[in-house]
N, CA, C, O and the ligand as a Tripos MOL2 file, in Angstrom:
@<TRIPOS>MOLECULE
protein
  313   311    79     0     0
PROTEIN
NO_CHARGES

@<TRIPOS>ATOM
      1 N         105.1420  119.9850   89.1150 N.3       1 MET1
      2 CA        105.7820  118.7950   89.6920 C.3       1 MET1
      3 C         106.9220  118.3250   88.7970 C.2       1 MET1
      4 O         106.7820  118.2640   87.5760 O.2       1 MET1
      5 N         108.0170  118.0050   89.3980 N.am      2 ASP2
      6 CA        109.1520  117.4770   88.6520 C.3       2 ASP2
      7 C         109.2760  115.9820   88.9220 C.2       2 ASP2
      8 O         109.7530  115.5600   89.9760 O.2       2 ASP2
      9 N         108.8420  115.2020   87.9590 N.am      3 TYR3
     10 CA        108.8580  113.7600   88.1730 C.3       3 TYR3
     11 C         110.2440  113.1610   87.9610 C.2       3 TYR3
     12 O         110.4380  111.9660   88.1830 O.2       3 TYR3
     13 N         111.2090  113.9750   87.5340 N.am      4 GLY4
     14 CA        112.5670  113.4830   87.3750 C.3       4 GLY4
     15 C         113.3730  113.5710   88.6520 C.2       4 GLY4
     16 O         114.4860  113.0480   88.7110 O.2       4 GLY4
     17 N         112.8410  114.2210   89.6760 N.am      5 ALA5
     18 CA        113.5770  114.3800   90.9300 C.3       5 ALA5
     19 C         113.7640  113.0320   91.6240 C.2       5 ALA5
     20 O         113.0000  112.0870   91.4260 O.2       5 ALA5
     21 N         114.7950  112.9870   92.4330 N.am      6 THR6
     22 CA        115.0380  111.7830   93.2190 C.3       6 THR6
     23 C         113.9170  111.6150   94.2370 C.2       6 THR6
     24 O         113.5680  112.5400   94.9700 O.2       6 THR6
     25 N         113.3790  110.4350   94.2560 N.am      7 ILE7
     26 CA        112.2510  110.1740   95.1380 C.3       7 ILE7
     27 C         112.6670  109.1350   96.1770 C.2       7 ILE7
     28 O         113.1420  108.0500   95.8390 O.2       7 ILE7
     29 N         112.4790  109.4870   97.4350 N.am      8 SER8
     30 CA        112.7510  108.5460   98.5120 C.3       8 SER8
     31 C         111.4440  107.9410   98.9910 C.2       8 SER8
     32 O         110.4730  108.6490   99.2550 O.2       8 SER8
     33 N         111.4360  106.6580   99.0940 N.am      9 THR9
     34 CA        110.2400  105.9840   99.5680 C.3       9 THR9
     35 C         110.6460  104.9110  100.5720 C.2       9 THR9
     36 O         111.8120  104.5300  100.6800 O.2       9 THR9
     37 N         109.6690  104.4550  101.2790 N.am     10 THR10
     38 CA        109.8790  103.2930  102.1380 C.3      10 THR10
     39 C         109.1430  102.1220  101.5200 C.2      10 THR10
     40 O         107.9620  102.2070  101.1830 O.2      10 THR10
     41 N         109.8630  101.0400  101.3820 N.am     11 ASP11
     42 CA        109.2950   99.8650  100.7500 C.3      11 ASP11
     43 C         109.3790   98.7090  101.7390 C.2      11 ASP11
     44 O         110.3720   98.5630  102.4510 O.2      11 ASP11
     45 N         108.3720   97.9210  101.7790 N.am     12 GLY12
     46 CA        108.4060   96.7930  102.6990 C.3      12 GLY12
     47 C         107.9670   95.5150  102.0310 C.2      12 GLY12
     48 O         107.1640   95.5280  101.0980 O.2      12 GLY12
     49 N         108.4890   94.4330  102.5050 N.am     13 HIS13
     50 CA        107.9620   93.1600  102.0510 C.3      13 HIS13
     51 C         108.0640   92.1280  103.1560 C.2      13 HIS13
     52 O         108.8070   92.2810  104.1250 O.2      13 HIS13
     53 N         107.3050   91.0950  102.9770 N.am     14 GLU14
     54 CA        107.2530   90.0310  103.9710 C.3      14 GLU14
     55 C         107.5860   88.7200  103.3010 C.2      14 GLU14
     56 O         107.2430   88.4870  102.1420 O.2      14 GLU14
     57 N         108.2550   87.8760  104.0430 N.am     15 HIS15
     58 CA        108.5210   86.5410  103.5040 C.3      15 HIS15
     59 C         108.7670   85.5870  104.6480 C.2      15 HIS15
     60 O         109.0060   85.9930  105.7850 O.2      15 HIS15
     61 N         108.7040   84.3240  104.3250 N.am     16 THR16
     62 CA        108.9680   83.2900  105.3100 C.3      16 THR16
     63 C         110.4320   82.8810  105.2120 C.2      16 THR16
     64 O         110.9600   82.6680  104.1200 O.2      16 THR16
     65 N         111.0750   82.7750  106.3630 N.am     17 CYS17
     66 CA        112.4680   82.3240  106.3920 C.3      17 CYS17
     67 C         112.5100   80.8670  105.9320 C.2      17 CYS17
     68 O         111.8110   80.0180  106.4860 O.2      17 CYS17
     69 N         113.3170   80.5830  104.9330 N.am     18 ASP18
     70 CA        113.3100   79.2090  104.4260 C.3      18 ASP18
     71 C         114.1740   78.2670  105.2590 C.2      18 ASP18
     72 O         114.2490   77.0720  104.9720 O.2      18 ASP18
     73 N         114.8200   78.8010  106.2830 N.am     19 TYR19
     74 CA        115.5610   77.9180  107.1970 C.3      19 TYR19
     75 C         114.7090   77.5210  108.3950 C.2      19 TYR19
     76 O         114.6080   76.3390  108.7220 O.2      19 TYR19
     77 N         114.0870   78.5170  109.0590 N.am     20 CYS20
     78 CA        113.3990   78.2260  110.3190 C.3      20 CYS20
     79 C         111.8880   78.3700  110.2330 C.2      20 CYS20
     80 O         111.1890   77.9360  111.1480 O.2      20 CYS20
     81 N         111.3610   78.9600  109.1750 N.am     21 GLY21
     82 CA        109.9160   79.0770  109.0240 C.3      21 GLY21
     83 C         109.3060   80.3180  109.6340 C.2      21 GLY21
     84 O         108.0910   80.4980  109.5610 O.2      21 GLY21
     85 N         110.1170   81.1890  110.2400 N.am     22 ALA22
     86 CA        109.5990   82.4340  110.7960 C.3      22 ALA22
     87 C         109.1150   83.3450  109.6710 C.2      22 ALA22
     88 O         109.6520   83.3250  108.5640 O.2      22 ALA22
     89 N         108.0980   84.1380  109.9720 N.am     23 GLU23
     90 CA        107.6630   85.1450  109.0050 C.3      23 GLU23
     91 C         108.2990   86.4710  109.3620 C.2      23 GLU23
     92 O         108.2210   86.9290  110.5020 O.2      23 GLU23
     93 N         108.9220   87.0760  108.3810 N.am     24 ILE24
     94 CA        109.7240   88.2820  108.5850 C.3      24 ILE24
     95 C         109.1180   89.4160  107.7680 C.2      24 ILE24
     96 O         108.7150   89.2220  106.6210 O.2      24 ILE24
     97 N         109.0590   90.5950  108.3660 N.am     25 SER25
     98 CA        108.6730   91.7990  107.6480 C.3      25 SER25
     99 C         109.8650   92.7490  107.6590 C.2      25 SER25
    100 O         110.3880   93.0720  108.7250 O.2      25 SER25
    101 N         110.2880   93.1880  106.5090 N.am     26 VAL26
    102 CA        111.4310   94.0960  106.4400 C.3      26 VAL26
    103 C         111.0090   95.3670  105.7160 C.2      26 VAL26
    104 O         110.3920   95.3100  104.6520 O.2      26 VAL26
    105 N         111.3440   96.5150  106.3010 N.am     27 SER27
    106 CA        111.0530   97.7860  105.6290 C.3      27 SER27
    107 C         112.3720   98.4820  105.3250 C.2      27 SER27
    108 O         113.2530   98.5750  106.1790 O.2      27 SER27
    109 N         112.4930   98.9640  104.1040 N.am     28 VAL28
    110 CA        113.7510   99.5440  103.6530 C.3      28 VAL28
    111 C         113.5080  100.8960  103.0110 C.2      28 VAL28
    112 O         112.4250  101.1650  102.4930 O.2      28 VAL28
    113 N         114.5170  101.7340  103.0500 N.am     29 ALA29
    114 CA        114.4850  103.0150  102.3560 C.3      29 ALA29
    115 C         114.9060  102.7910  100.9130 C.2      29 ALA29
    116 O         115.8890  102.1020  100.6400 O.2      29 ALA29
    117 N         114.1550  103.3780   99.9950 N.am     30 LYS30
    118 CA        114.5030  103.2840   98.5770 C.3      30 LYS30
    119 C         114.6430  104.6910   98.0250 C.2      30 LYS30
    120 O         113.9410  105.6220   98.4180 O.2      30 LYS30
    121 N         115.5690  104.8010   97.1080 N.am     31 GLN31
    122 CA        115.7500  106.0810   96.4550 C.3      31 GLN31
    123 C         116.0230  105.7650   94.9910 C.2      31 GLN31
    124 O         116.9060  104.9670   94.6790 O.2      31 GLN31
    125 N         115.2780  106.3820   94.1050 N.am     32 SER32
    126 CA        115.4100  106.0340   92.7010 C.3      32 SER32
    127 C         116.8420  106.2090   92.2180 C.2      32 SER32
    128 O         117.4150  107.2920   92.3410 O.2      32 SER32
    129 N         117.4060  105.1700   91.6810 N.am     33 GLY33
    130 CA        118.7590  105.2150   91.1520 C.3      33 GLY33
    131 C         119.8610  105.0580   92.1760 C.2      33 GLY33
    132 O         121.0360  105.0820   91.8100 O.2      33 GLY33
    133 N         119.5280  104.8980   93.4400 N.am     34 HIS34
    134 CA        120.5550  104.8370   94.4870 C.3      34 HIS34
    135 C         120.4520  103.5820   95.3500 C.2      34 HIS34
    136 O         120.8970  103.5760   96.4970 O.2      34 HIS34
    137 N         119.8800  102.5450   94.8100 N.am     35 ASN35
    138 CA        119.6990  101.3600   95.6310 C.3      35 ASN35
    139 C         120.8710  100.3900   95.4680 C.2      35 ASN35
    140 O         121.3310  100.1140   94.3600 O.2      35 ASN35
    141 N         121.3280   99.8920   96.5960 N.am     36 GLU36
    142 CA        122.4250   98.9320   96.6230 C.3      36 GLU36
    143 C         121.9320   97.6650   97.3040 C.2      36 GLU36
    144 O         120.8740   97.6400   97.9340 O.2      36 GLU36
    145 N         122.7260   96.6210   97.1600 N.am     37 ARG37
    146 CA        122.4230   95.4000   97.8850 C.3      37 ARG37
    147 C         122.7080   95.6260   99.3700 C.2      37 ARG37
    148 O         123.8230   95.9920   99.7430 O.2      37 ARG37
    149 N         121.7160   95.4100  100.1990 N.am     38 GLU38
    150 CA        121.8870   95.5350  101.6530 C.3      38 GLU38
    151 C         121.4370   94.2470  102.3150 C.2      38 GLU38
    152 O         120.4390   93.6410  101.9260 O.2      38 GLU38
    153 N         122.1920   93.8450  103.3170 N.am     39 ASP39
    154 CA        121.8850   92.6030  104.0170 C.3      39 ASP39
    155 C         120.9980   92.8430  105.2290 C.2      39 ASP39
    156 O         121.0300   93.9130  105.8370 O.2      39 ASP39
    157 N         120.2140   91.8420  105.5690 N.am     40 TYR40
    158 CA        119.5070   91.8290  106.8360 C.3      40 TYR40
    159 C         119.4430   90.3800  107.3020 C.2      40 TYR40
    160 O         119.7630   89.4570  106.5530 O.2      40 TYR40
    161 N         119.0290   90.1980  108.5410 N.am     41 TYR41
    162 CA        119.1160   88.8780  109.1440 C.3      41 TYR41
    163 C         117.7830   88.4600  109.7350 C.2      41 TYR41
    164 O         117.0440   89.2780  110.2830 O.2      41 TYR41
    165 N         117.4890   87.1800  109.6160 N.am     42 CYS42
    166 CA        116.2910   86.6280  110.2480 C.3      42 CYS42
    167 C         116.3940   86.8510  111.7590 C.2      42 CYS42
    168 O         117.4000   86.4830  112.3650 O.2      42 CYS42
    169 N         115.3640   87.4520  112.3790 N.am     43 PRO43
    170 CA        115.4310   87.6980  113.8310 C.3      43 PRO43
    171 C         115.4950   86.4150  114.6540 C.2      43 PRO43
    172 O         115.9520   86.4400  115.7970 O.2      43 PRO43
    173 N         115.0530   85.3130  114.1000 N.am     44 GLU44
    174 CA        115.0220   84.0640  114.8580 C.3      44 GLU44
    175 C         116.2910   83.2410  114.6930 C.2      44 GLU44
    176 O         116.8890   82.8300  115.6870 O.2      44 GLU44
    177 N         116.7060   82.9960  113.4730 N.am     45 CYS45
    178 CA        117.8350   82.0800  113.2640 C.3      45 CYS45
    179 C         119.0750   82.7850  112.7340 C.2      45 CYS45
    180 O         120.1300   82.1680  112.5910 O.2      45 CYS45
    181 N         118.9510   84.0710  112.4440 N.am     46 ASN46
    182 CA        120.0960   84.8630  111.9920 C.3      46 ASN46
    183 C         120.5190   84.5620  110.5500 C.2      46 ASN46
    184 O         121.5990   84.9750  110.1260 O.2      46 ASN46
    185 N         119.6860   83.8530  109.8010 N.am     47 LYS47
    186 CA        120.0450   83.6320  108.3920 C.3      47 LYS47
    187 C         120.0790   84.9650  107.6610 C.2      47 LYS47
    188 O         119.2170   85.8220  107.8560 O.2      47 LYS47
    189 N         121.0840   85.1210  106.8210 N.am     48 ARG48
    190 CA        121.2510   86.3780  106.1010 C.3      48 ARG48
    191 C         120.4340   86.3860  104.8150 C.2      48 ARG48
    192 O         120.4410   85.4330  104.0350 O.2      48 ARG48
    193 N         119.7340   87.4940  104.6250 N.am     49 TYR49
    194 CA        119.0210   87.7450  103.3750 C.3      49 TYR49
    195 C         119.5070   89.0860  102.8390 C.2      49 TYR49
    196 O         120.1940   89.8380  103.5300 O.2      49 TYR49
    197 N         119.1420   89.3640  101.6130 N.am     50 HIS50
    198 CA        119.4910   90.6840  101.0920 C.3      50 HIS50
    199 C         118.3910   91.1980  100.1800 C.2      50 HIS50
    200 O         117.6160   90.4410   99.5950 O.2      50 HIS50
    201 N         118.3600   92.4980  100.0880 N.am     51 THR51
    202 CA        117.4090   93.1640   99.2170 C.3      51 THR51
    203 C         118.0780   94.4390   98.7380 C.2      51 THR51
    204 O         119.2210   94.7160   99.1010 O.2      51 THR51
    205 N         117.3860   95.2080   97.9360 N.am     52 ARG52
    206 CA        117.9780   96.4480   97.4450 C.3      52 ARG52
    207 C         117.3880   97.6270   98.2120 C.2      52 ARG52
    208 O         116.1730   97.7400   98.3700 O.2      52 ARG52
    209 N         118.2710   98.4980   98.6840 N.am     53 ALA53
    210 CA        117.8410   99.6390   99.4830 C.3      53 ALA53
    211 C         118.8440  100.7650   99.3130 C.2      53 ALA53
    212 O         119.9730  100.5440   98.8750 O.2      53 ALA53
    213 N         118.4240  101.9790   99.6640 N.am     54 SER54
    214 CA        119.3160  103.1310   99.5560 C.3      54 SER54
    215 C         120.0850  103.3830  100.8410 C.2      54 SER54
    216 O         121.0230  104.1790  100.8560 O.2      54 SER54
    217 N         119.6960  102.7130  101.9210 N.am     55 LEU55
    218 CA        120.3750  102.8660  103.2080 C.3      55 LEU55
    219 C         120.5620  101.4800  103.8250 C.2      55 LEU55
    220 O         119.7880  100.5640  103.5450 O.2      55 LEU55
    221 N         121.5800  101.3290  104.6570 N.am     56 PRO56
    222 CA        121.7330  100.0480  105.3570 C.3      56 PRO56
    223 C         120.4740   99.7160  106.1560 C.2      56 PRO56
    224 O         119.7970  100.6020  106.6770 O.2      56 PRO56
    225 N         120.1850   98.4460  106.2360 N.am     57 ILE57
    226 CA        118.9810   98.0040  106.9420 C.3      57 ILE57
    227 C         119.3320   97.7640  108.4030 C.2      57 ILE57
    228 O         120.1870   96.9370  108.7200 O.2      57 ILE57
    229 N         118.6700   98.4890  109.2820 N.am     58 MET58
    230 CA        118.9290   98.3840  110.7160 C.3      58 MET58
    231 C         118.0700   97.2610  111.3060 C.2      58 MET58
    232 O         117.0250   96.9130  110.7580 O.2      58 MET58
    233 N         118.5300   96.6960  112.4400 N.am     59 PRO59
    234 CA        117.7330   95.6270  113.0610 C.3      59 PRO59
    235 C         116.2940   96.0500  113.3480 C.2      59 PRO59
    236 O         115.3830   95.2260  113.2810 O.2      59 PRO59
    237 N         116.0840   97.3240  113.6660 N.am     60 GLN60
    238 CA        114.7150   97.7470  113.9710 C.3      60 GLN60
    239 C         113.8210   97.7960  112.7310 C.2      60 GLN60
    240 O         112.6050   97.9460  112.8530 O.2      60 GLN60
    241 N         114.4080   97.6730  111.5450 N.am     61 ASN61
    242 CA        113.6230   97.6180  110.3180 C.3      61 ASN61
    243 C         113.1610   96.1990  109.9920 C.2      61 ASN61
    244 O         112.3810   95.9810  109.0650 O.2      61 ASN61
    245 N         113.6570   95.2470  110.7690 N.am     62 VAL62
    246 CA        113.3120   93.8500  110.5190 C.3      62 VAL62
    247 C         112.4030   93.3840  111.6540 C.2      62 VAL62
    248 O         112.8200   93.3380  112.8110 O.2      62 VAL62
    249 N         111.1700   93.0430  111.3220 N.am     63 LYS63
    250 CA        110.2130   92.6600  112.3470 C.3      63 LYS63
    251 C         109.7850   91.2110  112.1580 C.2      63 LYS63
    252 O         109.6740   90.6970  111.0450 O.2      63 LYS63
    253 N         109.5530   90.5910  113.2890 N.am     64 LEU64
    254 CA        109.0960   89.2130  113.2960 C.3      64 LEU64
    255 C         107.5700   89.2110  113.3110 C.2      64 LEU64
    256 O         106.9520   89.7450  114.2320 O.2      64 LEU64
    257 N         106.9730   88.6150  112.3000 N.am     65 ILE65
    258 CA        105.5020   88.5290  112.2590 C.3      65 ILE65
    259 C         105.0360   87.2940  113.0010 C.2      65 ILE65
    260 O         104.1090   87.3580  113.8080 O.2      65 ILE65
    261 N         105.6760   86.1750  112.7310 N.am     66 SER66
    262 CA        105.3500   84.9740  113.4930 C.3      66 SER66
    263 C         106.6300   84.1900  113.7290 C.2      66 SER66
    264 O         107.5100   84.1700  112.8690 O.2      66 SER66
    265 N         106.7450   83.5420  114.8840 N.am     67 PRO67
    266 CA        107.9930   82.8940  115.2570 C.3      67 PRO67
    267 C         108.3190   81.6790  114.3940 C.2      67 PRO67
    268 O         107.5000   81.2040  113.6070 O.2      67 PRO67
    269 N         109.5090   81.2130  114.5680 N.am     68 ARG68
    270 CA        109.9790   80.0630  113.7980 C.3      68 ARG68
    271 C         109.1110   78.8410  114.0520 C.2      68 ARG68
    272 O         108.5090   78.6900  115.1150 O.2      68 ARG68
    273 N         109.0660   78.0010  113.0780 N.am     69 THR69
    274 CA        108.1630   76.8450  113.1480 C.3      69 THR69
    275 C         108.9140   75.5250  113.1860 C.2      69 THR69
    276 O         108.2860   74.4660  113.1970 O.2      69 THR69
    277 N         110.2370   75.5590  113.2060 N.am     70 ASP70
    278 CA        110.9820   74.2970  113.1360 C.3      70 ASP70
    279 C         111.2360   73.6830  114.5060 C.2      70 ASP70
    280 O         111.7800   72.5830  114.6060 O.2      70 ASP70
    281 N         110.8360   74.4050  115.5800 N.am     71 GLY71
    282 CA        110.9750   73.8620  116.9270 C.3      71 GLY71
    283 C         112.3850   73.8210  117.4430 C.2      71 GLY71
    284 O         112.6350   73.2280  118.4930 O.2      71 GLY71
    285 N         113.3200   74.4330  116.7420 N.am     72 LYS72
    286 CA        114.7240   74.4160  117.1650 C.3      72 LYS72
    287 C         115.1290   75.7890  117.7050 C.2      72 LYS72
    288 O         114.3770   76.7590  117.6160 O.2      72 LYS72
    289 N         116.3200   75.8400  118.2590 N.am     73 THR73
    290 CA        116.8310   77.1180  118.7590 C.3      73 THR73
    291 C         118.2080   77.4260  118.1670 C.2      73 THR73
    292 O         118.8770   78.3690  118.5900 O.2      73 THR73
    293 N         118.6190   76.6300  117.1940 N.am     74 ASP74
    294 CA        119.9630   76.8530  116.6440 C.3      74 ASP74
    295 C         119.9780   78.0630  115.7180 C.2      74 ASP74
    296 O         118.9370   78.5530  115.2810 O.2      74 ASP74
    297 N         121.1790   78.5250  115.4370 N.am     75 LYS75
    298 CA        121.3720   79.6430  114.5170 C.3      75 LYS75
    299 C         121.8490   79.1220  113.1720 C.2      75 LYS75
    300 O         122.6200   78.1660  113.0920 O.2      75 LYS75
    301 N         121.3810   79.7650  112.1320 N.am     76 TYR76
    302 CA        121.8480   79.4100  110.8060 C.3      76 TYR76
    303 C         123.3050   79.8230  110.6450 C.2      76 TYR76
    304 O         123.6960   80.9120  111.0640 O.2      76 TYR76
    305 N         124.0990   78.9590  110.0430 N.am     77 GLN77
    306 CA        125.5040   79.3040  109.7920 C.3      77 GLN77
    307 C         125.5990   79.9920  108.4280 C.2      77 GLN77
    308 O         125.6170   79.3320  107.3890 O.2      77 GLN77
    309 N         125.6590   81.3040  108.4460 N.am     78 ASN78
    310 CA        125.7220   82.0450  107.2000 C.3      78 ASN78
    311 C         127.0760   81.8300  106.5060 C.2      78 ASN78
    312 O         127.3140   82.3820  105.4320 O.2      78 ASN78
    313 ZN        115.0520   82.1770  110.1850 Zn       79 ZN79
@<TRIPOS>BOND
     1     1     2 1
     2     2     3 1
     3     3     4 2
     4     3     5 am
     5     5     6 1
     6     6     7 1
     7     7     8 2
     8     7     9 am
     9     9    10 1
    10    10    11 1
    11    11    12 2
    12    11    13 am
    13    13    14 1
    14    14    15 1
    15    15    16 2
    16    15    17 am
    17    17    18 1
    18    18    19 1
    19    19    20 2
    20    19    21 am
    21    21    22 1
    22    22    23 1
    23    23    24 2
    24    23    25 am
    25    25    26 1
    26    26    27 1
    27    27    28 2
    28    27    29 am
    29    29    30 1
    30    30    31 1
    31    31    32 2
    32    31    33 am
    33    33    34 1
    34    34    35 1
    35    35    36 2
    36    35    37 am
    37    37    38 1
    38    38    39 1
    39    39    40 2
    40    39    41 am
    41    41    42 1
    42    42    43 1
    43    43    44 2
    44    43    45 am
    45    45    46 1
    46    46    47 1
    47    47    48 2
    48    47    49 am
    49    49    50 1
    50    50    51 1
    51    51    52 2
    52    51    53 am
    53    53    54 1
    54    54    55 1
    55    55    56 2
    56    55    57 am
    57    57    58 1
    58    58    59 1
    59    59    60 2
    60    59    61 am
    61    61    62 1
    62    62    63 1
    63    63    64 2
    64    63    65 am
    65    65    66 1
    66    66    67 1
    67    67    68 2
    68    67    69 am
    69    69    70 1
    70    70    71 1
    71    71    72 2
    72    71    73 am
    73    73    74 1
    74    74    75 1
    75    75    76 2
    76    75    77 am
    77    77    78 1
    78    78    79 1
    79    79    80 2
    80    79    81 am
    81    81    82 1
    82    82    83 1
    83    83    84 2
    84    83    85 am
    85    85    86 1
    86    86    87 1
    87    87    88 2
    88    87    89 am
    89    89    90 1
    90    90    91 1
    91    91    92 2
    92    91    93 am
    93    93    94 1
    94    94    95 1
    95    95    96 2
    96    95    97 am
    97    97    98 1
    98    98    99 1
    99    99   100 2
   100    99   101 am
   101   101   102 1
   102   102   103 1
   103   103   104 2
   104   103   105 am
   105   105   106 1
   106   106   107 1
   107   107   108 2
   108   107   109 am
   109   109   110 1
   110   110   111 1
   111   111   112 2
   112   111   113 am
   113   113   114 1
   114   114   115 1
   115   115   116 2
   116   115   117 am
   117   117   118 1
   118   118   119 1
   119   119   120 2
   120   119   121 am
   121   121   122 1
   122   122   123 1
   123   123   124 2
   124   123   125 am
   125   125   126 1
   126   126   127 1
   127   127   128 2
   128   127   129 am
   129   129   130 1
   130   130   131 1
   131   131   132 2
   132   131   133 am
   133   133   134 1
   134   134   135 1
   135   135   136 2
   136   135   137 am
   137   137   138 1
   138   138   139 1
   139   139   140 2
   140   139   141 am
   141   141   142 1
   142   142   143 1
   143   143   144 2
   144   143   145 am
   145   145   146 1
   146   146   147 1
   147   147   148 2
   148   147   149 am
   149   149   150 1
   150   150   151 1
   151   151   152 2
   152   151   153 am
   153   153   154 1
   154   154   155 1
   155   155   156 2
   156   155   157 am
   157   157   158 1
   158   158   159 1
   159   159   160 2
   160   159   161 am
   161   161   162 1
   162   162   163 1
   163   163   164 2
   164   163   165 am
   165   165   166 1
   166   166   167 1
   167   167   168 2
   168   167   169 am
   169   169   170 1
   170   170   171 1
   171   171   172 2
   172   171   173 am
   173   173   174 1
   174   174   175 1
   175   175   176 2
   176   175   177 am
   177   177   178 1
   178   178   179 1
   179   179   180 2
   180   179   181 am
   181   181   182 1
   182   182   183 1
   183   183   184 2
   184   183   185 am
   185   185   186 1
   186   186   187 1
   187   187   188 2
   188   187   189 am
   189   189   190 1
   190   190   191 1
   191   191   192 2
   192   191   193 am
   193   193   194 1
   194   194   195 1
   195   195   196 2
   196   195   197 am
   197   197   198 1
   198   198   199 1
   199   199   200 2
   200   199   201 am
   201   201   202 1
   202   202   203 1
   203   203   204 2
   204   203   205 am
   205   205   206 1
   206   206   207 1
   207   207   208 2
   208   207   209 am
   209   209   210 1
   210   210   211 1
   211   211   212 2
   212   211   213 am
   213   213   214 1
   214   214   215 1
   215   215   216 2
   216   215   217 am
   217   217   218 1
   218   218   219 1
   219   219   220 2
   220   219   221 am
   221   221   222 1
   222   222   223 1
   223   223   224 2
   224   223   225 am
   225   225   226 1
   226   226   227 1
   227   227   228 2
   228   227   229 am
   229   229   230 1
   230   230   231 1
   231   231   232 2
   232   231   233 am
   233   233   234 1
   234   234   235 1
   235   235   236 2
   236   235   237 am
   237   237   238 1
   238   238   239 1
   239   239   240 2
   240   239   241 am
   241   241   242 1
   242   242   243 1
   243   243   244 2
   244   243   245 am
   245   245   246 1
   246   246   247 1
   247   247   248 2
   248   247   249 am
   249   249   250 1
   250   250   251 1
   251   251   252 2
   252   251   253 am
   253   253   254 1
   254   254   255 1
   255   255   256 2
   256   255   257 am
   257   257   258 1
   258   258   259 1
   259   259   260 2
   260   259   261 am
   261   261   262 1
   262   262   263 1
   263   263   264 2
   264   263   265 am
   265   265   266 1
   266   266   267 1
   267   267   268 2
   268   267   269 am
   269   269   270 1
   270   270   271 1
   271   271   272 2
   272   271   273 am
   273   273   274 1
   274   274   275 1
   275   275   276 2
   276   275   277 am
   277   277   278 1
   278   278   279 1
   279   279   280 2
   280   279   281 am
   281   281   282 1
   282   282   283 1
   283   283   284 2
   284   283   285 am
   285   285   286 1
   286   286   287 1
   287   287   288 2
   288   287   289 am
   289   289   290 1
   290   290   291 1
   291   291   292 2
   292   291   293 am
   293   293   294 1
   294   294   295 1
   295   295   296 2
   296   295   297 am
   297   297   298 1
   298   298   299 1
   299   299   300 2
   300   299   301 am
   301   301   302 1
   302   302   303 1
   303   303   304 2
   304   303   305 am
   305   305   306 1
   306   306   307 1
   307   307   308 2
   308   307   309 am
   309   309   310 1
   310   310   311 1
   311   311   312 2
@<TRIPOS>SUBSTRUCTURE
     1 MET1         2 RESIDUE 1 A MET
     2 ASP2         6 RESIDUE 1 A ASP
     3 TYR3        10 RESIDUE 1 A TYR
     4 GLY4        14 RESIDUE 1 A GLY
     5 ALA5        18 RESIDUE 1 A ALA
     6 THR6        22 RESIDUE 1 A THR
     7 ILE7        26 RESIDUE 1 A ILE
     8 SER8        30 RESIDUE 1 A SER
     9 THR9        34 RESIDUE 1 A THR
    10 THR10       38 RESIDUE 1 A THR
    11 ASP11       42 RESIDUE 1 A ASP
    12 GLY12       46 RESIDUE 1 A GLY
    13 HIS13       50 RESIDUE 1 A HIS
    14 GLU14       54 RESIDUE 1 A GLU
    15 HIS15       58 RESIDUE 1 A HIS
    16 THR16       62 RESIDUE 1 A THR
    17 CYS17       66 RESIDUE 1 A CYS
    18 ASP18       70 RESIDUE 1 A ASP
    19 TYR19       74 RESIDUE 1 A TYR
    20 CYS20       78 RESIDUE 1 A CYS
    21 GLY21       82 RESIDUE 1 A GLY
    22 ALA22       86 RESIDUE 1 A ALA
    23 GLU23       90 RESIDUE 1 A GLU
    24 ILE24       94 RESIDUE 1 A ILE
    25 SER25       98 RESIDUE 1 A SER
    26 VAL26      102 RESIDUE 1 A VAL
    27 SER27      106 RESIDUE 1 A SER
    28 VAL28      110 RESIDUE 1 A VAL
    29 ALA29      114 RESIDUE 1 A ALA
    30 LYS30      118 RESIDUE 1 A LYS
    31 GLN31      122 RESIDUE 1 A GLN
    32 SER32      126 RESIDUE 1 A SER
    33 GLY33      130 RESIDUE 1 A GLY
    34 HIS34      134 RESIDUE 1 A HIS
    35 ASN35      138 RESIDUE 1 A ASN
    36 GLU36      142 RESIDUE 1 A GLU
    37 ARG37      146 RESIDUE 1 A ARG
    38 GLU38      150 RESIDUE 1 A GLU
    39 ASP39      154 RESIDUE 1 A ASP
    40 TYR40      158 RESIDUE 1 A TYR
    41 TYR41      162 RESIDUE 1 A TYR
    42 CYS42      166 RESIDUE 1 A CYS
    43 PRO43      170 RESIDUE 1 A PRO
    44 GLU44      174 RESIDUE 1 A GLU
    45 CYS45      178 RESIDUE 1 A CYS
    46 ASN46      182 RESIDUE 1 A ASN
    47 LYS47      186 RESIDUE 1 A LYS
    48 ARG48      190 RESIDUE 1 A ARG
    49 TYR49      194 RESIDUE 1 A TYR
    50 HIS50      198 RESIDUE 1 A HIS
    51 THR51      202 RESIDUE 1 A THR
    52 ARG52      206 RESIDUE 1 A ARG
    53 ALA53      210 RESIDUE 1 A ALA
    54 SER54      214 RESIDUE 1 A SER
    55 LEU55      218 RESIDUE 1 A LEU
    56 PRO56      222 RESIDUE 1 A PRO
    57 ILE57      226 RESIDUE 1 A ILE
    58 MET58      230 RESIDUE 1 A MET
    59 PRO59      234 RESIDUE 1 A PRO
    60 GLN60      238 RESIDUE 1 A GLN
    61 ASN61      242 RESIDUE 1 A ASN
    62 VAL62      246 RESIDUE 1 A VAL
    63 LYS63      250 RESIDUE 1 A LYS
    64 LEU64      254 RESIDUE 1 A LEU
    65 ILE65      258 RESIDUE 1 A ILE
    66 SER66      262 RESIDUE 1 A SER
    67 PRO67      266 RESIDUE 1 A PRO
    68 ARG68      270 RESIDUE 1 A ARG
    69 THR69      274 RESIDUE 1 A THR
    70 ASP70      278 RESIDUE 1 A ASP
    71 GLY71      282 RESIDUE 1 A GLY
    72 LYS72      286 RESIDUE 1 A LYS
    73 THR73      290 RESIDUE 1 A THR
    74 ASP74      294 RESIDUE 1 A ASP
    75 LYS75      298 RESIDUE 1 A LYS
    76 TYR76      302 RESIDUE 1 A TYR
    77 GLN77      306 RESIDUE 1 A GLN
    78 ASN78      310 RESIDUE 1 A ASN
    79 ZN79       313 GROUP 0 **** ****
């Protein structure tokens, strides 16, 4: 086994949107030494977040776990 080889993995994390209260799950591709800042957006209010990934984050990588809790329908002004 060569542990120095580039390793691609999928990494995911969950967090609550601090604007609307929705719970978001985002899964990203990671590659050792090749991660850049990539943006993604809250599915409910469109607030922009960022994380480190080796590939751009597609909308299908961002999942809504629970809907927004603020009772509004407005969009965050990024
Ligand atoms: Zn939100």
